[in-house]
ROLODREN-220520 format. One line per 2 residues: number of its first residue (from 1); their letters; for each residue x, y, z of N, C-alpha, C, O. Coordinates in nm, 4 decimals. Example, Ala and Ser with C-alpha at 12.3 -4.5 7.8 and 13.67 -1.06 7.14 Angstrom:
1 = AS = 1.3190,-0.5690,0.7800,1.2300,-0.4500,0.7800,1.3200,-0.3300,0.7800,1.4236,-0.3319,0.8465 | 1.2850,-0.2250,0.7080,1.3670,-0.1060,0.7140,1.2900,0.0030,0.7870,1.3409,0.1138,0.8039;
//
This chain:
1 = MK = 2.5675,12.0811,19.7318,2.5510,11.9439,19.6860,2.4395,11.9364,19.5737,2.3281,11.9821,19.5991 | 2.4623,11.8891,19.4704,2.3656,11.8827,19.3517,2.2557,11.7837,19.3858,2.2677,11.6878,19.4621;
3 = QK = 2.1378,11.8227,19.3133,2.0031,11.7517,19.3312,2.0217,11.6149,19.3186,1.9830,11.5324,19.4014 | 2.0866,11.5876,19.2049,2.1160,11.4414,19.1407,2.1705,11.3550,19.2827,2.1123,11.2583,19.3319;
5 = EL = 2.2897,11.4139,19.3298,2.3537,11.3603,19.4464,2.2534,11.3449,19.5522,2.2266,11.2310,19.5905 | 2.1958,11.4453,19.6031,2.0987,11.4424,19.7235,1.9869,11.3241,19.6916,1.9472,11.2505,19.7820;
7 = QA = 1.9442,11.3135,19.5684,1.8293,11.2199,19.5529,1.9155,11.0683,19.5623,1.8574,10.9787,19.6235 | 2.0228,11.0444,19.5161,2.0965,10.9225,19.5527,2.1302,10.8845,19.7008,2.1318,10.7672,19.7383;
9 = FR = 2.1566,10.9887,19.7810,2.1668,10.9827,19.9286,2.0153,10.9490,19.9732,2.0065,10.8672,20.0648 | 1.9183,10.9907,19.9311,1.7880,10.9767,19.9784,1.7504,10.8477,19.9508,1.6950,10.7845,20.0406;
11 = RM = 1.7718,10.7904,19.8321,1.7369,10.6470,19.7957,1.8341,10.5580,19.8933,1.7851,10.4613,19.9517 | 1.9577,10.5880,19.9084,2.0415,10.4959,19.9893,1.9832,10.4995,20.1479,1.9739,10.3931,20.2091;
13 = LL = 1.9485,10.6141,20.2050,1.9031,10.6217,20.3090,1.7763,10.5556,20.3351,1.7633,10.4899,20.4384 | 1.6809,10.5668,20.2506,1.5570,10.5029,20.2364,1.5689,10.3527,20.2569,1.5085,10.2876,20.3421;
15 = EL = 1.6619,10.3034,20.1599,1.6891,10.1835,20.1563,1.7608,10.1134,20.3032,1.7390,10.0000,20.3457 | 1.8275,10.1904,20.3481,1.8879,10.1486,20.4971,1.7818,10.1465,20.5907,1.7760,10.0515,20.6687;
17 = KK = 1.6826,10.2513,20.5960,1.5789,10.2561,20.6772,1.4804,10.1289,20.6578,1.4295,10.0773,20.7572 | 1.4571,10.0842,20.5401,1.3838,9.9828,20.5132,1.4542,9.8443,20.5843,1.3866,9.7612,20.6450;
19 = KL = 1.5887,9.8353,20.5676,1.6648,9.7206,20.6173,1.6491,9.7337,20.7817,1.6235,9.6343,20.8496 | 1.6633,9.8398,20.8284,1.6773,9.8677,20.9800,1.5306,9.8414,21.0451,1.5109,9.7953,21.1575;
21 = SS = 1.4469,9.8745,20.9649,1.3026,9.8550,21.0196,1.2827,9.7037,21.0175,1.2309,9.6534,21.1172 | 1.3185,9.6241,20.9137,1.3097,9.4826,20.9141,1.3779,9.4027,21.0154,1.3310,9.3009,21.0664;
23 = NI = 1.5167,9.4663,21.0474,1.5803,9.4017,21.1414,1.5220,9.4092,21.2884,1.5150,9.3173,21.3699 | 1.4789,9.5501,21.3035,1.3999,9.5728,21.4364,1.2935,9.4688,21.4439,1.2970,9.3932,21.5410;
25 = NH = 1.2107,9.4560,21.3657,1.0912,9.3889,21.3633,1.1312,9.2473,21.3907,1.0735,9.1888,21.4823 | 1.2258,9.1842,21.3199,1.2690,9.0581,21.3262,1.3313,9.0490,21.4767,1.2970,8.9534,21.5462;
27 = LQ = 1.4040,9.1269,21.5186,1.4525,9.1041,21.6655,1.3558,9.1197,21.7613,1.3711,9.0529,21.8635 | 1.2421,9.2046,21.7524,1.1380,9.2191,21.8509,1.0624,9.0910,21.8466,1.0344,9.0299,21.9497;
29 = EG = 1.0272,9.0477,21.7209,0.9454,8.9152,21.7100,1.0175,8.7854,21.7973,0.9549,8.7053,21.8667 | 1.1508,8.7865,21.7770,1.2336,8.6726,21.8144,1.2314,8.7036,21.9809,1.2174,8.6067,22.0556;
31 = GL = 1.2435,8.8217,22.0314,1.2447,8.8554,22.1654,1.1134,8.8262,22.2275,1.1074,8.7801,22.3415 | 1.0051,8.8521,22.1546,0.8849,8.8232,22.2296,0.8542,8.6552,22.2288,0.7841,8.6031,22.3155;
33 = RA = 0.9080,8.5902,22.1343,0.8926,8.4435,22.1342,0.9945,8.3869,22.2449,0.9647,8.2867,22.3098 | 1.1000,8.4461,22.2613,1.1813,8.3963,22.3666,1.1447,8.4330,22.5184,1.1762,8.3617,22.6137;
35 = GS = 1.0763,8.5500,22.5279,1.0437,8.6036,22.6550,0.9111,8.5422,22.6960,0.8676,8.5730,22.8069 | 0.8371,8.4530,22.6140,0.6917,8.4095,22.6512,0.7003,8.2628,22.7171,0.6026,8.1883,22.7246;
37 = GG = 0.8349,8.2288,22.7660,0.8403,8.0947,22.7998,0.8075,8.0971,22.9599,0.8259,7.9919,23.0211 | 0.7645,8.2001,23.0240,0.7346,8.1912,23.1660,0.8724,8.1838,23.2499,0.9842,8.1534,23.2083;
39 = GV = 0.8327,8.2200,23.3777,0.9391,8.2444,23.4704,1.0047,8.1196,23.5286,0.9343,8.0193,23.5393 | 1.1341,8.1153,23.5677,1.1986,8.0046,23.6093,1.2563,8.0499,23.7521,1.3313,8.1474,23.7534;
41 = EL = 1.2269,7.9874,23.8669,1.2779,8.0019,24.0103,1.4260,7.9550,23.9956,1.4638,7.8640,23.9218 | 1.5114,8.0389,24.0855,1.6466,7.9992,24.0852,1.6576,7.8516,24.1722,1.7490,7.7704,24.1573;
43 = TD = 1.5714,7.8404,24.2427,1.5822,7.7192,24.3326,1.5383,7.5698,24.2507,1.5671,7.4553,24.2854 | 1.4682,7.6099,24.1445,1.4425,7.4906,24.0544,1.5510,7.4513,23.9595,1.5336,7.3547,23.8852;
45 = LT = 1.6672,7.5235,23.9574,1.7589,7.5187,23.8783,1.8649,7.4183,23.9071,1.8988,7.4344,24.0244 | 1.9375,7.3138,23.8470,2.0390,7.2527,23.8658,2.1681,7.3570,23.8105,2.1524,7.4628,23.7496;
47 = PE = 2.2790,7.3034,23.8446,2.3865,7.3852,23.7922,2.3984,7.3883,23.6526,2.4312,7.4935,23.5977 | 2.3728,7.2715,23.5788,2.3614,7.2849,23.4316,2.2447,7.3841,23.3704,2.2596,7.4568,23.2722;
49 = HM = 2.1328,7.3718,23.4448,2.0313,7.4511,23.3946,2.0701,7.5922,23.4297,2.0358,7.6818,23.3526 | 2.1399,7.6216,23.5409,2.1774,7.7577,23.5750,2.2621,7.8278,23.4607,2.2452,7.9447,23.4261;
51 = AE = 2.3573,7.7390,23.4059,2.4361,7.7952,23.3091,2.3632,7.8174,23.1917,2.3849,7.9183,23.1246 | 2.2699,7.7254,23.1556,2.1771,7.7632,23.0282,2.0925,7.8929,23.0552,2.0840,7.9795,22.9681;
53 = HG = 2.0312,7.9051,23.1745,1.9838,8.0305,23.1932,2.0609,8.1597,23.1943,2.0124,8.2701,23.1694 | 2.1695,8.1380,23.2215,2.2697,8.2516,23.2180,2.3162,8.2716,23.0596,2.3459,8.3836,23.0179;
55 = SE = 2.3197,8.1593,22.9790,2.3341,8.1904,22.8431,2.1772,8.2691,22.7876,2.1765,8.3631,22.7082 | 2.0865,8.2248,22.8313,1.9547,8.2874,22.7814,1.9777,8.4522,22.8221,1.9735,8.5384,22.7343;
57 = NF = 1.9976,8.4789,22.9383,2.0074,8.6037,22.9803,2.0867,8.6924,22.8912,2.0476,8.7987,22.8430 | 2.2191,8.6283,22.8726,2.3184,8.6899,22.7974,2.2752,8.7150,22.6554,2.3069,8.8166,22.5936;
59 = AQ = 2.1958,8.6103,22.6030,2.1611,8.6442,22.4704,2.0454,8.7524,22.4734,2.0421,8.8330,22.3805 | 1.9512,8.7596,22.5727,1.8581,8.8741,22.5884,1.9150,9.0104,22.5912,1.8697,9.1049,22.5265;
61 = HL = 2.0301,9.0153,22.6803,2.1022,9.1280,22.6962,2.1581,9.2015,22.5477,2.1489,9.3181,22.5095 | 2.2131,9.0926,22.4894,2.2617,9.1127,22.3663,2.1674,9.1625,22.2682,2.1991,9.2534,22.1916;
63 = MV = 2.0603,9.1112,22.2666,1.9384,9.1369,22.1722,1.8909,9.2727,22.2067,1.8535,9.3415,22.1118 | 1.8853,9.3279,22.3354,1.8563,9.4379,22.3732,1.9438,9.5461,22.3016,1.9021,9.6402,22.2340;
65 = KI = 2.0785,9.5124,22.3311,2.1755,9.6140,22.2880,2.1684,9.6369,22.1324,2.1798,9.7490,22.0828 | 2.1493,9.5265,22.0618,2.1435,9.5314,21.9107,2.0266,9.6033,21.8883,2.0288,9.6821,21.7938;
67 = LQ = 1.9187,9.5931,21.9582,1.7862,9.6713,21.9338,1.8127,9.8251,21.9415,1.7720,9.9090,21.8612 | 1.8923,9.8475,22.0587,1.9206,9.9935,22.0985,1.9913,10.0545,22.0036,1.9652,10.1702,21.9706;
69 = DC = 2.1096,9.9697,21.9367,2.1798,10.0249,21.8306,2.1102,10.0549,21.7004,2.1237,10.1587,21.6356 | 2.0209,9.9336,21.6645,1.9251,9.9739,21.5585,1.8426,10.0985,21.5584,1.8223,10.1706,21.4608;
71 = DT = 1.7951,10.1158,21.6868,1.7047,10.2389,21.6911,1.7697,10.3674,21.6894,1.7194,10.4672,21.6379 | 1.8919,10.3638,21.7511,1.9929,10.4929,21.7338,2.0081,10.5160,21.5864,1.9895,10.6273,21.5372;
73 = EM = 2.0458,10.3990,21.5082,2.0865,10.4214,21.3825,1.9501,10.4758,21.3027,1.9629,10.5738,21.2293 | 1.8389,10.4216,21.3150,1.7272,10.4527,21.2721,1.6842,10.6077,21.2791,1.6305,10.6701,21.1876;
75 = CD = 1.7182,10.6565,21.4047,1.6976,10.7931,21.4345,1.7898,10.8765,21.3546,1.7492,10.9803,21.3023 | 1.9315,10.8297,21.3407,2.0093,10.8982,21.2603,1.9760,10.9060,21.1060,2.0001,11.0066,21.0393;
77 = VN = 1.9229,10.8000,21.0591,1.8929,10.8069,20.9397,1.7639,10.8958,20.8999,1.7496,10.9509,20.7907 | 1.6817,10.8998,20.9968,1.5498,10.9788,20.9796,1.6120,11.1247,20.9905,1.5744,11.2080,20.9080;
79 = LA = 1.7002,11.1590,21.0823,1.7566,11.2949,21.0846,1.8127,11.3261,20.9595,1.7856,11.4339,20.9066 | 1.8999,11.2315,20.8969,1.9436,11.2541,20.7666,1.8673,11.2866,20.6683,1.8992,11.3791,20.5936;
81 = LQ = 1.7500,11.2139,20.6509,1.6456,11.2552,20.5492,1.5728,11.3788,20.5838,1.5154,11.4390,20.4930 | 1.5692,11.4180,20.6901,1.4997,11.5494,20.7476,1.6062,11.6459,20.6880,1.5648,11.7361,20.6152;
83 = KI = 1.7257,11.6364,20.7098,1.8361,11.7433,20.6653,1.8303,11.7479,20.5162,1.8380,11.8589,20.4634 | 1.8183,11.6464,20.4450,1.8094,11.6527,20.2883,1.6663,11.7446,20.2528,1.6563,11.8080,20.1477;
85 = EE = 1.5705,11.7413,20.3456,1.4658,11.8237,20.2971,1.4942,11.9617,20.3391,1.4504,12.0569,20.2746 | 1.5670,11.9765,20.4463,1.5979,12.1227,20.5099,1.7135,12.1723,20.4278,1.7449,12.2892,20.4505;
87 = ET = 1.7867,12.1049,20.3327,1.9043,12.1430,20.2593,2.0170,12.1677,20.3622,2.1006,12.2548,20.3381 | 2.0224,12.1006,20.4672,2.1469,12.0926,20.5446,2.2253,11.9739,20.5490,2.3139,11.9524,20.6318;
89 = FG = 2.1860,11.8882,20.4462,2.2584,11.7483,20.4421,2.3945,11.7728,20.4151,2.4277,11.8626,20.3377 | 2.4882,11.6896,20.4812,2.6200,11.6940,20.4475,2.7052,11.7911,20.5092,2.8247,11.7999,20.4807;
91 = LC = 2.6462,11.8666,20.5953,2.7080,11.9666,20.6822,2.7354,11.9130,20.8166,2.6479,11.8500,20.8761 | 2.8680,11.9373,20.8756,2.9135,11.8809,21.0185,2.8331,11.9568,21.1235,2.8192,12.0791,21.1218;
93 = EE = 2.7878,11.8853,21.2033,2.6952,11.9462,21.3101,2.7932,12.0327,21.4158,2.7455,12.1207,21.4875 | 2.9348,11.9978,21.4168,3.0193,12.0660,21.5112,3.0680,12.1910,21.4423,3.0482,12.3008,21.4942;
95 = CG = 3.1312,12.1783,21.3268,3.2099,12.2818,21.2693,3.1364,12.3622,21.1662,3.1596,12.4814,21.1463 | 3.0423,12.2881,21.0983,2.9470,12.3508,20.9868,3.0185,12.3326,20.8363,2.9672,12.3678,20.7301;
97 = KH = 3.1310,12.2780,20.8507,3.1908,12.2378,20.7050,3.1387,12.1168,20.6382,3.0901,12.0200,20.6967 | 3.1518,12.1295,20.5218,3.1087,11.9871,20.4392,3.1659,11.8696,20.4948,3.2811,11.8666,20.5382;
99 = IS = 3.0857,11.7693,20.4945,3.1320,11.6441,20.5312,3.1624,11.5559,20.3942,3.0756,11.5274,20.3118 | 3.2788,11.5243,20.3869,3.3347,11.4528,20.2538,3.2352,11.3631,20.1843,3.1678,11.2905,20.2573;
101 = RK = 3.2169,11.3578,20.0587,3.1430,11.2704,19.9907,3.1736,11.1299,20.0160,3.0830,11.0477,20.0298 | 3.2981,11.0982,20.0228,3.3528,10.9670,20.0368,3.2919,10.9212,20.1734,3.2406,10.8097,20.1826;
103 = RL = 3.2970,11.0008,20.2718,3.2587,10.9659,20.4224,3.1070,10.9481,20.4055,3.0564,10.8470,20.4542 | 3.0332,11.0330,20.3437,2.8911,11.0152,20.3283,2.8478,10.8831,20.2462,2.7479,10.8191,20.2791;
105 = KA = 2.9217,10.8500,20.1479,2.8894,10.7318,20.0811,2.9112,10.6152,20.1600,2.8470,10.5120,20.1406 | 3.0161,10.6286,20.2658,3.0375,10.5071,20.3457,2.9277,10.4916,20.4689,2.8855,10.3862,20.5167;
107 = LP = 2.8927,10.6316,20.5075,2.7984,10.6649,20.6285,2.7109,10.7461,20.6041,2.7200,10.8500,20.6694 | 2.6128,10.7380,20.5213,2.5213,10.8402,20.4711,2.4510,10.9438,20.5881,2.4190,11.0621,20.5768;
109 = FA = 2.4409,10.8575,20.6967,2.3874,10.9406,20.8129,2.4920,11.0154,20.8983,2.4550,11.0779,20.9976 | 2.6249,11.0102,20.8611,2.7269,11.0918,20.9290,2.6881,11.2271,20.9681,2.6460,11.3063,20.8837;
111 = RL = 2.7000,11.2578,21.0910,2.6677,11.3899,21.1497,2.7949,11.4815,21.1527,2.7838,11.6040,21.1589 | 2.9110,11.4204,21.1483,3.0318,11.5055,21.1905,3.1384,11.4756,21.0754,3.1496,11.3676,21.0174;
113 = CI = 3.2125,11.5869,21.0531,3.3227,11.5553,20.9299,3.4179,11.4658,21.0079,3.4007,11.4538,21.1292 | 3.5244,11.3976,20.9418,3.6252,11.3194,20.9970,3.6903,11.3912,21.1247,3.6890,11.3405,21.2369;
115 = AC = 3.7513,11.5240,21.0921,3.8189,11.5778,21.1899,3.7448,11.5939,21.3223,3.8014,11.5647,21.4276 | 3.6156,11.6411,21.3196,3.5452,11.6569,21.4396,3.4867,11.5082,21.5013,3.4523,11.5045,21.6194;
117 = KQ = 3.4799,11.4226,21.4412,3.4687,11.2874,21.4761,3.5683,11.2319,21.5599,3.5440,11.1802,21.6690 | 3.6984,11.2446,21.5007,3.8132,11.2183,21.5549,3.8310,11.2735,21.6812,3.8723,11.2018,21.7722;
119 = EE = 3.8008,11.4136,21.7032,3.8241,11.4874,21.8102,3.7099,11.4398,21.9197,3.7401,11.4507,22.0385 | 3.6071,11.3985,21.8920,3.4922,11.3600,21.9704,3.5477,11.2224,22.0328,3.5351,11.2050,22.1540;
121 = ER = 3.6111,11.1209,21.9497,3.6612,11.0161,22.0108,3.7667,11.0332,22.0938,3.7807,10.9545,22.1875 | 3.8532,11.1327,22.0745,3.9737,11.1696,22.1519,3.9283,11.1889,22.2787,3.9687,11.1209,22.3730;
123 = RA = 3.8284,11.2970,22.2916,3.7794,11.3372,22.4043,3.7082,11.2358,22.4865,3.7244,11.2441,22.6082 | 3.6308,11.1398,22.4391,3.5711,11.0269,22.5018,3.6693,10.9210,22.5450,3.6385,10.8489,22.6399;
125 = AQ = 3.7721,10.9072,22.4903,3.8852,10.8175,22.5382,3.9522,10.8778,22.6689,3.9916,10.8102,22.7640 | 3.9587,11.0133,22.6584,4.0308,11.0633,22.7792,3.9355,11.0618,22.9098,3.9821,11.0931,23.0194;
127 = M = 3.8163,11.0288,22.8957,3.7295,11.0443,23.0156,3.7325,10.9072,23.0960,3.6678,10.8951,23.2000;
//
């Protein structure tokens, strides 16, 4: 891959990292505000309040899942940036072949080529 292309991918990854960091900070701040309301005893809740409490729990679990996904994506972005430095960016971790530029433009932190990703998903679906 040419240096000009690598620099374009580096910029793309750095911009994505900035957005992810902002999203993570926003979600964490929102979680801290929501979690600071103090505990509620189950016996203190009417059926209507129990439903609201269930909705709050669902929202908190959803926020945790989104934070985990953002964290995973941040790790993938950092790994892609490291691969650019090590001159291994764009190589499939499974077969070692080049990942298509079209795939990298859509998902610049892709770790697998299309064929290996499809095989990974096929194996996961069989479990």
